[in-house]
C-alpha positions, 0 to 999 in steps of 0.5 A, a space after each residue: 500500500 505504501 509503496 504504491 502510494 509512493 509510485 503514484 506520487 512520484 508519477 504525479 510529480 514527475 510528469 510535467 515538472 510540478 505544473 500539475 501540482 501548481 494547477 491542483 494547488 490553485 484549484 484546491 485553494 480556490 475551492 477552499 476560498 469559495 467554500 469559506 465565503 459561502 459558509 461565512 455568508 450563510 452563517 451571517 444570513 442565518 444569524 440575521 434571519 434569527 435576529 429579525 424573527 425574534 425582533 418581530 416577535 418582541 415587537 408584537 408581544 411588547 407593543 409600546 403603550 400610548 
C-alpha cells in the first residue's frame, strides 16, 4: 500500500515538472476560498434571519403603550 502510494506520487510529480501540482494547488485553494465565503455568508444570513424573527416577535408581544 505504501509503496504504491509512493509510485503514484512520484508519477504525479514527475510528469510535467510540478505544473500539475501548481494547477491542483490553485484549484484546491480556490475551492477552499469559495467554500469559506459561502459558509461565512450563510452563517451571517442565518444569524440575521434569527435576529429579525425574534425582533418581530418582541415587537408584537411588547407593543409600546400610548
